[in-house]
N, C-alpha and C positions, 0 to 999 in steps of 0.2 A: 537712652532709648534710641535716639537718632543714630548714634554710632553703631549700636547693635543692629538696627534695621539696615543701615548702609552696608555693613560687613556681610550680613546674611543675604542681602539682595544681590550681591556679586556672585554668590554660589548657586549652582543649579540644584534642583531637588535631589538628584542622584548624589551629588557631592555632599549635600547636607546629611543625607542618610548614611553614606559610606565613609565619609572622612570627618566625623564629628570631633575626634580628638585633635586633628590638625586645625580645624576651624576654632575649637575652644582655645588652643594655644595662640592663634592669631588674634582672637578677641581679647584675650588676657593682655597681650602685648599692646594693642590699641588703647585699651582702658588704662593700662599702667602709664602710657605716654600722656594721657589726658589728665589723670588724677595725681600724678607725681608732683607737679608744680604746687599743688595745694597741700601736699604732705599727707595724702590719703593713699593707702595701699589696699587694693581689693584682693582678698585672699584667693577666691575661686570664682571663675566665670565658666559656666557650663551650659550647654544646650541639652536640656533634659528630654524634650519632646518636640516633635514637629507636627503641628495640627494643620490639616489642609481643609479648605472649604469643601462642602458636600459636592458642589459642581465639579471641583477638581478631582475629587475621589471617583466620581462617576466617569469622568473623562479618562482617568487612568485605568479604571476597570474595563472600559470599552476598548482601550488600546491593548491591554493585556489579553482580552478575549480575541481581538483581531490577530494578535501575534500567535496565539495558540491555534487558531483556525488556519493561519498561514502555514505554520509548521506541520499541522495535520495534513493539509493539502499537498505539501511538498513530500511528506513521507508516503502518502498514497500514490502520488505520481511516480516517485522512485520505485515503489513496489510494483506498479504496473509496468514500468520500463524494464525492470529486472525480469518480471514474468514474461514479457514479450521477447526479451533477449533469450531466455531459456527456451521458450517455444520455438524461436527461430533456430536455435542450436539443435533442438530435438528434430525439427523438420529437416535440417541439413543432414543429420545422422541417419534419419529414416530414409531419406532419398538416396543415400550412398550405400546403405547396407541392404543386401538382398534378403528378402523375407522379413525385414523389420516391420514393414507396414502390415503384413498379415499377422505378425505376432501382436502388434498393438491392437489390431481389430479383434483378435481373439481375447485379449485382455479386457477390451471394452465389453465384449459379450459376457464375460464372467461377471463384470461389474453390473451389467444390466440384469443378469440372472439372479443376483442377490437382492435386488429391489423387489418390492411388493407391487408390481404393476400388473394390470389386467390386460393391457394391450402392449405388445412389443413389435415394433417395426424393425426388420433386419435388412438393411441395405447391403446385401452380400455382393462383394466384388466378384466379377467373373473370373478373375485371376485365381481365386481359390478353387474353382471347378475346372480350370484349364487342364491340369494333369488327368483328371477323370475323363474329360471330354476327349482328350487326345488318345487315351488308352482305349476308349470304346470305339473310336473311329478307325484306329489302326488295325484292330482285330476283326476279321470277318466272322460273324457268328451265325449259327443256324437259328432259324426262327424259334424262339422259345415263348414261354407264356407272357413275357413282358415285351416282346419285340412288336413293332408296329404291325407287321404282317399277321402275327397271331391274333391281334386285337381287331383286325379288319373283318367286318361281317361279310359272310358269303351268302349268295342267294342260289338256290337251286330251282330249276324249273321242273315241274312234274307235269306229265303229260297226259 
């Protein structure tokens, strides 16, 4: 038993679990060396099971949980980094392509329109109306029903 404990005490838990066959061969060799002078041959030495104390099992479970949380945080951080890189690339493309911002704005309006909202706030950029404003200011028009002069009330004095 002392030889067995000494041999197993030199191995880590991971080695015990992963390299049982190698450890079994090493134990067989050590026991053969000690029993051969007495004329005894031990046929098989084998580690069948490794039992750990409950406190060790709990500690290992906590460590495994911490490792899983660590990997999850790393995966989330990588995802956020990739998303920010993609957004930065999109912003770069939108800033260099004429009309891309207006197209994105219109896409956003379509997305908002499909939702079941009762209140919709539309921050409409003035750039969308610039062509209309320029077209109306460049043409002189006669006062019509919608022109400011047509809507101005007039007063008449009666005598």
